N, CA, C and O of each residue as an XYZ file, in Angstrom:
796
protein
N     161.833     91.975    137.256
C     161.625     91.620    138.643
C     162.740     90.702    139.127
O     163.484     90.132    138.329
N     162.841     90.571    140.410
C     163.840     89.723    141.030
C     163.146     88.564    141.735
O     162.198     88.773    142.493
N     163.619     87.333    141.484
C     163.023     86.152    142.095
C     164.068     85.472    142.971
O     165.115     85.068    142.465
N     163.812     85.335    144.265
C     164.781     84.639    145.135
C     164.953     83.192    144.690
O     163.975     82.517    144.367
N     166.194     82.718    144.672
C     166.494     81.356    144.246
C     167.465     80.756    145.260
O     168.678     80.898    145.111
N     166.941     80.087    146.289
C     167.827     79.537    147.333
C     168.827     78.554    146.742
O     168.472     77.729    145.900
N     170.081     78.642    147.185
C     171.126     77.745    146.716
C     171.946     77.273    147.905
O     172.104     77.986    148.895
N     172.461     76.060    147.787
C     173.193     75.468    148.897
C     174.676     75.762    148.837
O     175.397     75.175    148.031
N     175.137     76.665    149.683
C     176.570     76.967    149.752
C     177.206     76.048    150.792
O     177.619     76.475    151.870
N     177.269     74.776    150.426
C     177.798     73.757    151.333
C     178.224     72.555    150.503
O     177.956     72.518    149.302
N     178.874     71.579    151.107
C     179.210     70.370    150.375
C     177.920     69.696    149.903
O     176.982     69.517    150.681
N     177.885     69.338    148.661
C     176.665     68.780    148.082
C     175.828     69.821    147.390
O     174.861     69.488    146.704
N     176.189     71.101    147.562
C     175.468     72.177    146.895
C     173.992     72.184    147.228
O     173.595     71.880    148.353
N     173.184     72.534    146.245
C     171.742     72.651    146.471
C     171.075     71.304    146.722
O     169.946     71.260    147.212
N     171.753     70.202    146.394
C     171.192     68.892    146.712
C     171.175     68.655    148.220
O     170.557     67.704    148.698
N     171.860     69.529    148.971
C     171.859     69.425    150.429
C     170.748     70.235    151.087
O     170.527     70.130    152.294
N     170.040     71.056    150.280
C     168.969     71.883    150.861
C     167.658     71.781    150.094
O     166.642     72.309    150.548
N     167.656     71.117    148.944
C     166.464     71.124    148.096
C     165.353     70.224    148.635
O     165.486     69.644    149.713
N     164.265     70.111    147.887
C     163.112     69.332    148.319
C     163.201     67.855    148.000
O     162.208     67.137    148.123
N     164.381     67.380    147.590
C     164.665     65.970    147.339
C     164.026     65.419    146.070
O     164.206     64.241    145.759
N     163.293     66.233    145.338
C     162.571     65.785    144.154
C     163.514     65.189    143.119
O     164.519     65.804    142.763
N     163.191     63.989    142.634
C     164.012     63.318    141.620
C     163.205     63.153    140.341
O     162.387     62.241    140.226
N     163.439     64.041    139.383
C     162.767     63.970    138.085
C     163.773     64.329    136.989
O     164.409     65.382    137.033
N     163.903     63.437    136.010
C     164.763     63.703    134.856
C     164.030     64.597    133.863
O     162.824     64.814    133.978
N     164.768     65.107    132.894
C     164.147     65.915    131.853
C     163.374     65.066    130.855
O     163.427     63.837    130.885
N     162.655     65.748    129.973
C     161.887     65.095    128.904
C     162.832     64.496    127.865
O     163.863     65.089    127.548
N     162.490     63.345    127.346
C     163.293     62.705    126.301
C     163.500     63.638    125.108
O     164.601     63.714    124.565
N     162.443     64.347    124.700
C     162.532     65.225    123.525
C     163.541     66.348    123.736
O     164.220     66.750    122.791
N     163.650     66.862    124.965
C     164.603     67.943    125.230
C     166.035     67.484    124.983
O     166.817     68.187    124.344
N     166.375     66.300    125.493
C     167.721     65.771    125.266
C     167.975     65.559    123.772
O     169.059     65.861    123.274
N     166.979     65.044    123.068
C     167.151     64.783    121.637
C     167.312     66.071    120.838
O     168.037     66.101    119.844
N     166.638     67.136    121.272
C     166.813     68.440    120.613
C     168.225     68.958    120.833
O     168.833     69.513    119.918
N     168.752     68.782    122.035
C     170.146     69.199    122.295
C     171.094     68.487    121.341
O     172.017     69.094    120.798
N     170.857     67.188    121.142
C     171.701     66.418    120.230
C     171.552     66.950    118.802
O     172.539     67.097    118.082
N     170.307     67.238    118.400
C     170.067     67.741    117.046
C     170.718     69.101    116.819
O     171.068     69.450    115.691
N     170.875     69.862    117.892
C     171.518     71.171    117.787
C     173.041     71.072    117.708
O     173.736     72.086    117.640
N     173.548     69.843    117.718
C     174.983     69.649    117.564
C     175.705     69.195    118.823
O     176.929     69.068    118.824
N     174.959     68.950    119.894
C     175.575     68.513    121.150
C     175.641     66.986    121.188
O     174.817     66.325    121.820
N     176.638     66.450    120.497
C     176.804     65.005    120.387
C     176.945     64.380    121.777
O     177.671     64.888    122.632
N     176.238     63.273    121.981
C     176.310     62.583    123.261
C     175.282     63.042    124.275
O     175.288     62.569    125.412
N     174.382     63.970    123.885
C     173.383     64.488    124.822
C     171.968     64.038    124.499
O     171.023     64.526    125.119
N     171.785     63.121    123.544
C     170.465     62.576    123.273
C     169.992     61.697    124.423
O     170.793     61.275    125.257
N     168.695     61.421    124.469
C     168.125     60.619    125.557
C     168.817     59.262    125.678
O     169.175     58.846    126.780
N     169.006     58.578    124.561
C     169.647     57.268    124.605
C     171.118     57.353    124.989
O     171.701     56.365    125.436
N     171.722     58.529    124.817
C     173.112     58.732    125.224
C     173.242     58.918    126.732
O     174.172     58.400    127.350
N     172.303     59.663    127.321
C     172.418     59.980    128.753
C     171.747     58.956    129.656
O     172.088     58.858    130.834
N     170.791     58.185    129.119
C     170.085     57.208    129.953
C     171.019     56.225    130.657
O     170.801     55.947    131.837
N     172.046     55.684    129.998
C     172.944     54.776    130.717
C     173.609     55.410    131.928
O     173.907     54.719    132.903
N     173.849     56.727    131.878
C     174.467     57.417    133.019
C     173.456     57.620    134.145
O     173.817     57.564    135.321
N     172.188     57.855    133.790
C     171.151     57.908    134.814
C     171.078     56.562    135.542
O     171.014     56.512    136.770
N     171.088     55.483    134.773
C     171.016     54.151    135.364
C     172.223     53.867    136.254
O     172.094     53.296    137.337
N     173.385     54.272    135.782
C     174.626     54.038    136.531
C     174.664     54.827    137.836
O     175.284     54.395    138.808
N     174.005     55.979    137.859
C     174.054     56.841    139.047
C     173.082     56.393    140.139
O     173.241     56.774    141.298
N     172.087     55.595    139.786
C     170.990     55.288    140.704
C     171.218     54.071    141.597
O     171.821     53.075    141.197
N     170.719     54.192    142.805
C     170.476     53.033    143.667
C     168.968     53.049    143.910
O     168.492     53.547    144.930
N     168.235     52.497    142.957
C     166.783     52.612    142.908
C     166.115     51.627    143.870
O     166.344     50.420    143.801
N     165.292     52.163    144.763
C     164.568     51.351    145.733
C     163.697     50.289    145.062
O     163.534     49.193    145.597
N     163.141     50.606    143.901
C     162.235     49.689    143.201
C     162.975     48.539    142.498
O     162.350     47.576    142.053
N     164.277     48.646    142.403
C     165.053     47.621    141.728
C     165.411     48.011    140.305
O     165.020     49.072    139.820
N     166.151     47.147    139.652
C     166.645     47.408    138.307
C     165.545     47.204    137.269
O     164.737     46.282    137.378
N     165.524     48.080    136.258
C     164.559     47.971    135.171
C     165.130     48.666    133.942
O     166.279     49.109    133.942
N     164.323     48.756    132.905
C     164.760     49.421    131.675
C     165.172     50.873    131.927
O     166.076     51.391    131.272
N     164.504     51.524    132.877
C     164.757     52.941    133.120
C     165.438     53.226    134.461
O     165.657     54.389    134.802
N     165.768     52.206    135.208
C     166.357     52.430    136.534
C     167.495     51.468    136.814
O     167.516     50.336    136.329
N     168.444     51.949    137.614
C     169.600     51.148    137.969
C     169.706     50.944    139.466
O     169.009     51.590    140.248
N     170.578     50.049    139.848
C     170.866     49.784    141.264
C     172.377     49.837    141.451
O     173.132     49.814    140.479
N     172.806     49.907    142.692
C     174.234     49.927    143.044
C     174.938     51.235    142.710
O     176.159     51.320    142.838
N     174.196     52.258    142.285
C     174.799     53.566    142.053
C     174.915     54.344    143.353
O     174.394     53.908    144.380
N     175.584     55.480    143.329
C     175.801     56.261    144.555
C     174.594     57.062    145.039
O     174.538     57.443    146.208
N     173.623     57.323    144.155
C     172.497     58.177    144.513
C     171.267     57.337    144.846
O     170.698     56.693    143.965
N     170.860     57.341    146.096
C     169.706     56.548    146.530
C     168.402     57.241    146.137
O     168.208     58.426    146.407
N     167.508     56.477    145.490
C     166.221     56.986    145.032
C     165.123     56.144    145.665
O     165.151     54.916    145.589
N     164.148     56.814    146.295
C     163.080     56.110    147.004
C     161.721     56.692    146.644
O     161.617     57.812    146.145
N     160.680     55.902    146.911
C     159.320     56.421    146.803
C     159.034     57.330    147.988
O     159.651     57.194    149.045
N     158.091     58.265    147.810
C     157.688     59.103    148.936
C     157.055     58.228    150.006
O     156.422     57.219    149.698
N     157.226     58.614    151.250
C     156.793     57.771    152.366
C     155.368     58.066    152.819
O     154.801     57.329    153.626
N     154.793     59.146    152.296
C     153.451     59.545    152.736
C     152.510     59.602    151.534
O     152.848     60.179    150.501
N     151.340     59.007    151.672
C     150.276     59.114    150.668
C     149.117     59.867    151.325
O     148.714     59.544    152.442
N     148.595     60.853    150.636
C     147.532     61.684    151.201
C     146.238     61.515    150.410
O     146.258     61.479    149.179
N     145.116     61.411    151.114
C     143.814     61.250    150.480
C     143.520     62.421    149.544
O     142.949     62.231    148.470
N     143.906     63.623    149.946
C     143.678     64.807    149.118
C     144.401     64.673    147.773
O     143.846     65.006    146.726
N     145.638     64.184    147.812
C     146.388     64.023    146.569
C     145.797     62.919    145.704
O     145.803     63.024    144.478
N     145.288     61.867    146.326
C     144.644     60.804    145.562
C     143.421     61.349    144.824
O     143.194     61.010    143.662
N     142.639     62.185    145.490
C     141.464     62.793    144.866
C     141.885     63.748    143.738
O     141.235     63.813    142.694
N     142.978     64.485    143.961
C     143.487     65.393    142.936
C     143.899     64.608    141.688
O     143.619     65.031    140.566
N     144.559     63.470    141.883
C     144.973     62.650    140.737
C     143.768     62.066    140.001
O     143.780     61.954    138.775
N     142.735     61.696    140.746
C     141.510     61.210    140.110
C     140.883     62.300    139.256
O     140.428     62.039    138.142
N     140.861     63.529    139.781
C     140.284     64.657    139.043
C     141.110     64.965    137.789
O     140.555     65.253    136.729
N     142.447     64.901    137.920
C     143.308     65.151    136.763
C     143.068     64.106    135.685
O     143.032     64.420    134.495
N     142.906     62.863    136.114
C     142.661     61.787    135.154
C     141.345     61.998    134.412
O     141.260     61.723    133.215
N     140.320     62.482    135.109
C     139.034     62.772    134.468
C     139.180     63.849    133.398
O     138.417     63.872    132.433
N     140.155     64.738    133.564
C     140.373     65.817    132.600
C     141.407     65.446    131.531
O     141.841     66.306    130.764
N     141.798     64.175    131.480
C     142.688     63.737    130.420
C     144.160     63.716    130.764
O     144.989     63.468    129.888
N     144.508     63.966    132.006
C     145.905     63.896    132.436
C     146.106     62.533    133.101
O     145.587     62.297    134.192
N     146.842     61.649    132.464
C     146.932     60.276    132.978
C     147.728     60.179    134.278
O     148.613     60.991    134.546
N     147.393     59.177    135.069
C     148.187     58.890    136.257
C     149.489     58.224    135.816
O     149.511     57.458    134.852
N     150.555     58.520    136.523
C     151.832     57.867    136.255
C     152.485     57.495    137.576
O     152.346     58.200    138.575
N     153.194     56.385    137.565
C     153.917     55.997    138.775
C     155.420     56.207    138.604
O     156.212     55.828    139.467
N     155.811     56.829    137.453
C     157.238     57.047    137.207
C     157.437     58.232    136.267
O     157.070     58.174    135.093
N     158.019     59.300    136.793
C     158.295     60.492    135.989
C     159.684     60.442    135.350
O     160.156     61.455    134.834
N     160.341     59.288    135.375
C     161.724     59.202    134.910
C     161.919     58.244    133.743
O     162.999     57.677    133.577
N     160.878     58.060    132.933
C     160.955     57.176    131.772
C     161.139     57.958    130.470
O     161.117     57.373    129.387
N     161.319     59.261    130.570
C     161.488     60.085    129.376
C     160.250     60.849    128.996
O     160.324     61.796    128.213
N     159.095     60.458    129.539
C     157.830     61.160    129.289
C     157.281     61.604    130.637
O     156.789     60.789    131.417
N     157.370     62.893    130.901
C     156.971     63.420    132.201
C     155.509     63.844    132.269
O     155.064     64.359    133.295
N     154.761     63.636    131.199
C     153.360     64.052    131.215
C     152.550     63.113    132.096
O     152.594     61.894    131.928
N     151.831     63.675    133.010
C     151.002     62.856    133.882
C     150.917     63.443    135.271
O     151.451     64.516    135.550
N     150.238     62.722    136.131
C     150.013     63.161    137.502
C     150.286     61.975    138.430
O     149.793     60.871    138.197
N     151.060     62.208    139.466
C     151.374     61.129    140.389
C     152.361     61.579    141.440
O     152.741     62.749    141.490
N     152.772     60.656    142.271
C     153.782     60.937    143.289
C     155.170     60.873    142.650
O     155.449     59.978    141.853
N     156.025     61.809    142.998
C     157.395     61.786    142.510
C     158.264     60.981    143.465
O     157.896     60.731    144.613
N     159.427     60.584    142.960
C     160.390     59.920    143.826
C     161.334     60.952    144.430
O     161.382     62.101    143.991
N     162.076     60.530    145.434
C     162.943     61.453    146.171
C     164.344     60.870    146.323
O     164.540     59.656    146.270
N     165.311     61.762    146.512
C     166.700     61.347    146.720
C     166.935     61.146    148.216
O     167.462     62.016    148.909
N     166.532     59.987    148.680
C     166.713     59.657    150.090
C     166.792     58.150    150.262
O     166.404     57.383    149.381
N     167.302     57.745    151.418
C     167.372     56.331    151.773
C     167.010     56.196    153.241
O     167.581     56.870    154.098
N     166.056     55.319    153.520
C     165.584     55.110    154.897
C     165.139     56.418    155.547
O     165.333     56.621    156.746
N     164.543     57.296    154.754
C     164.027     58.561    155.272
C     165.071     59.645    155.436
O     164.747     60.730    155.920
N     166.329     59.391    155.045
C     167.403     60.378    155.178
C     167.842     60.876    153.805
O     167.897     60.106    152.847
N     168.153     62.167    153.716
C     168.578     62.800    152.469
C     169.827     62.121    151.906
O     170.763     61.795    152.637
N     169.815     61.919    150.597
C     171.011     61.452    149.897
C     171.441     62.558    148.939
O     171.056     62.562    147.770
N     172.230     63.484    149.437
C     172.723     64.603    148.625
C     173.894     64.134    147.764
O     174.342     62.993    147.884
N     174.382     65.008    146.906
C     175.564     64.687    146.111
C     176.756     64.411    147.021
O     177.588     63.558    146.713
N     176.842     65.130    148.145
C     177.946     64.898    149.082
C     177.823     63.528    149.743
O     178.813     62.809    149.876
N     176.616     63.170    150.154
C     176.396     61.868    150.798
C     176.663     60.733    149.810
O     177.336     59.758    150.144
N     176.133     60.864    148.598
C     176.243     59.791    147.621
C     177.605     59.657    146.974
O     178.113     58.549    146.805
N     178.205     60.793    146.608
C     179.431     60.758    145.823
C     180.698     61.077    146.622
O     181.728     60.427    146.440
N     180.621     62.072    147.502
C     181.832     62.555    148.165
C     182.181     61.774    149.434
O     183.337     61.405    149.636
N     181.194     61.524    150.281
C     181.490     60.836    151.551
C     182.223     59.505    151.377
O     183.160     59.234    152.127
N     181.829     58.662    150.411
C     182.521     57.380    150.279
C     183.987     57.481    149.859
O     184.743     56.529    150.050
N     184.405     58.620    149.288
C     185.777     58.716    148.770
C     186.595     59.828    149.426
O     187.741     60.040    149.032
N     186.057     60.534    150.398
C     186.754     61.733    150.867
C     188.046     61.459    151.635
O     188.788     62.392    151.943
N     188.321     60.210    151.945
C     189.585     59.877    152.606
C     190.675     59.466    151.624
O     191.776     59.098    152.034
N     190.376     59.528    150.338
C     191.392     59.186    149.345
C     192.564     60.154    149.432
O     192.377     61.352    149.640
N     193.767     59.628    149.273
C     194.973     60.459    149.361
C     195.100     61.425    148.195
O     195.741     62.469    148.312
N     194.482     61.072    147.059
C     194.592     61.940    145.879
C     193.429     62.934    145.772
O     193.206     63.527    144.717
N     192.698     63.107    146.862
C     191.576     64.049    146.878
C     191.798     65.109    147.955
O     192.083     64.792    149.110
N     191.664     66.368    147.555
C     191.743     67.477    148.505
C     190.472     68.299    148.382
O     190.122     68.752    147.292
N     189.789     68.489    149.486
C     188.541     69.255    149.502
C     188.805     70.644    150.064
O     189.313     70.789    151.176
N     188.461     71.650    149.295
C     188.570     73.043    149.753
C     187.165     73.543    150.051
O     186.273     73.412    149.213
N     186.955     74.112    151.231
C     185.643     74.654    151.585
C     185.730     76.169    151.761
O     186.820     76.736    151.831
N     184.570     76.810    151.831
C     184.472     78.270    151.979
C     185.198     78.992    150.851
O     185.894     79.982    151.078
N     185.027     78.487    149.638
C     185.662     79.077    148.462
C     184.591     79.549    147.481
O     183.453     79.082    147.510
N     184.978     80.478    146.619
C     184.066     80.985    145.588
C     184.837     81.053    144.278
O     185.809     81.798    144.161
N     184.396     80.266    143.286
C     185.090     80.229    142.005
C     184.912     81.551    141.268
O     183.798     82.053    141.120
N     186.021     82.100    140.813
C     185.984     83.320    140.013
C     185.809     82.981    138.534
O     184.927     83.521    137.866
N     186.665     82.073    138.023
C     186.573     81.711    136.604
C     187.454     80.516    136.298
O     188.329     80.138    137.077
N     187.194     79.932    135.130
C     188.048     78.898    134.554
C     188.979     79.599    133.576
O     188.535     80.432    132.786
N     190.248     79.274    133.619
C     191.242     79.889    132.744
C     191.557     78.957    131.575
O     191.630     77.739    131.737
N     191.738     79.547    130.407
C     191.935     78.774    129.184
C     193.255     79.109    128.511
O     193.773     80.221    128.616
N     193.778     78.113    127.820
C     194.877     78.299    126.885
C     194.293     77.937    125.527
O     194.196     76.761    125.177
N     193.908     78.951    124.767
C     193.143     78.710    123.551
C     191.773     78.196    123.932
O     191.025     78.885    124.627
N     191.424     76.981    123.485
C     190.136     76.387    123.831
C     190.269     75.324    124.920
O     189.296     74.643    125.243
N     191.450     75.183    125.478
C     191.690     74.168    126.489
C     191.635     74.780    127.893
O     192.354     75.733    128.196
N     190.764     74.212    128.746
C     190.681     74.667    130.133
C     191.911     74.159    130.881
O     192.191     72.960    130.879
N     192.646     75.070    131.520
C     193.907     74.672    132.149
C     193.947     74.895    133.661
O     194.732     74.251    134.358
N     193.109     75.802    134.179
C     193.154     76.074    135.613
C     191.866     76.754    136.067
O     191.054     77.195    135.254
N     191.704     76.826    137.381
C     190.548     77.485    137.987
C     191.046     78.503    139.004
O     191.906     78.199    139.832
N     190.500     79.711    138.936
C     190.811     80.746    139.924
C     189.650     80.856    140.897
O     188.490     80.884    140.485
N     189.959     80.919    142.196
C     188.910     80.985    143.209
C     189.347     81.856    144.390
O     190.533     82.003    144.684
N     188.341     82.420    145.048
C     188.564     83.256    146.221
C     188.411     82.421    147.486
O     187.511     81.588    147.593
N     189.304     82.660    148.441
C     189.180     82.075    149.768
C     189.782     83.046    150.761
O     190.944     83.433    150.638
N     188.979     83.445    151.758
C     189.427     84.415    152.768
C     190.002     85.664    152.120
O     191.059     86.155    152.518
N     189.287     86.179    151.105
C     189.669     87.405    150.398
C     191.007     87.304    149.669
O     191.603     88.325    149.329
N     191.478     86.094    149.429
C     192.712     85.892    148.680
C     192.397     85.068    147.438
O     191.630     84.107    147.499
N     192.998     85.456    146.302
C     192.742     84.774    145.046
C     193.784     83.681    144.818
O     194.988     83.934    144.858
N     193.302     82.469    144.579
C     194.165     81.324    144.311
C     193.879     80.800    142.911
O     192.777     80.971    142.388
N     194.873     80.165    142.311
C     194.685     79.487    141.035
C     195.270     78.091    141.145
O     196.412     77.910    141.566
N     194.463     77.103    140.757
C     194.909     75.720    140.792
C     194.852     75.157    139.385
O     193.851     75.302    138.683
N     195.952     74.506    138.975
C     196.060     73.992    137.613
C     195.538     72.567    137.516
O     195.518     71.824    138.498
N     195.117     72.204    136.316
C     194.601     70.856    136.052
C     195.605     70.092    135.204
O     196.115     70.604    134.208
N     195.884     68.849    135.618
C     196.769     67.998    134.823
C     196.024     67.338    133.671
O     196.584     67.165    132.589
N     194.755     66.967    133.897
C     194.004     66.260    132.872
C     192.756     67.011    132.443
O     192.630     67.385    131.277
N     191.828     67.238    133.372
C     190.564     67.866    132.978
C     189.971     68.639    134.145
O     190.342     68.445    135.302
N     189.043     69.517    133.809
C     188.280     70.280    134.803
C     186.821     69.897    134.613
O     186.282     69.993    133.510
N     186.191     69.466    135.685
C     184.777     69.107    135.631
C     183.996     70.189    136.359
O     184.185     70.399    137.557
N     183.128     70.871    135.641
C     182.324     71.949    136.208
C     180.972     71.384    136.628
O     180.197     70.930    135.786
N     180.689     71.411    137.918
C     179.408     70.892    138.414
C     178.912     71.792    139.544
O     178.865     71.400    140.710
N     178.545     73.008    139.156
C     178.068     73.988    140.124
C     176.568     74.226    140.003
O     176.064     75.269    140.419
N     175.851     73.251    139.429
C     174.404     73.382    139.294
C     173.999     74.222    138.101
O     174.845     74.800    137.418
N     172.699     74.286    137.856
C     172.191     74.996    136.678
C     172.434     76.499    136.757
O     172.575     77.153    135.723
N     172.486     77.053    137.951
C     172.734     78.494    138.107
C     174.229     78.776    138.184
O     174.745     79.599    137.428
N     174.927     78.097    139.091
C     176.350     78.358    139.292
C     177.199     78.015    138.082
O     178.125     78.757    137.753
N     176.904     76.900    137.407
C     177.690     76.519    136.235
C     177.583     77.570    135.139
O     178.578     77.940    134.517
N     176.362     78.044    134.911
C     176.143     79.082    133.899
C     176.908     80.353    134.240
O     177.535     80.961    133.374
N     176.852     80.750    135.507
C     177.551     81.966    135.940
C     179.056     81.832    135.758
O     179.709     82.756    135.273
N     179.609     80.685    136.147
C     181.054     80.478    136.019
C     181.473     80.471    134.548
O     182.509     81.035    134.196
N     180.674     79.835    133.691
C     180.997     79.848    132.259
C     181.014     81.270    131.718
O     181.892     81.628    130.933
N     180.053     82.077    132.133
C     179.998     83.458    131.647
C     181.170     84.284    132.166
O     181.750     85.065    131.412
N     181.529     84.124    133.446
C     182.678     84.888    133.966
C     183.996     84.393    133.364
O     185.025     85.063    133.450
N     183.939     83.198    132.748
C     185.134     82.641    132.095
C     185.191     82.997    130.617
O     186.122     82.594    129.918
N     184.209     83.747    130.134
C     184.215     84.186    128.730
C     183.416     83.320    127.798
O     183.543     83.438    126.579
N     182.583     82.438    128.352
C     181.773     81.550    127.521
C     180.303     81.917    127.704
O     179.822     82.039    128.831
N     179.587     82.094    126.579
C     178.179     82.434    126.652
C     177.927     83.904    126.406
O     178.849     84.719    126.407
N     176.640     84.236    126.191
C     176.220     85.620    125.916
C     177.040     86.245    124.786
O     177.420     87.414    124.845
N     177.303     85.437    123.756
C     178.033     85.965    122.607
C     179.540     85.854    122.752
O     180.263     86.075    121.780
N     180.039     85.517    123.942
C     181.476     85.345    124.116
C     181.922     84.046    123.481
O     181.203     83.049    123.544
N     183.077     84.038    122.880
C     183.623     82.827    122.300
C     185.096     82.736    122.630
O     185.793     83.743    122.749
N     185.548     81.521    122.772
C     186.979     81.306    123.003
C     187.667     81.051    121.674
O     188.880     80.843    121.636
């Protein structure tokens, strides 16, 4: 079957169109990635980066940071129906939680959102807007990445389509792939990585 999966083809990607939900993965999932050989992907490895990225409305704590580019807030509306639902879940053994971002997502409660003062804080708002006037930054829009090009195992350039013309831009230091869970996977596969492909 085919399942529609809306994606944001704009600056900020899907963070510019999504439901603002802010929930990290389970601690055990990150630790399994590390155990599978992905050094640096355990929960304790990635938690400092979560903290560094956050501008948490609740303030700084063991699991949250402040002064980061991504604004995180509590939901602004509480509904009686949801309160009753949480009470019912608790009666059935599902505990109430006020934070789904401590590494244990089991529970029932209100989630936090990526917004500030009721306005969306997308990746573009948080990360790109503050630096887009830098002289060493060039933003290309209306482009579609075809693939990452390699020299052996080293990523050296990116090929992309714009106005039906294929361009290739080289990297002096590194290429950072951040096209979301769907786009990143697709680009890796078109670049020869994944599904049994090896460089």
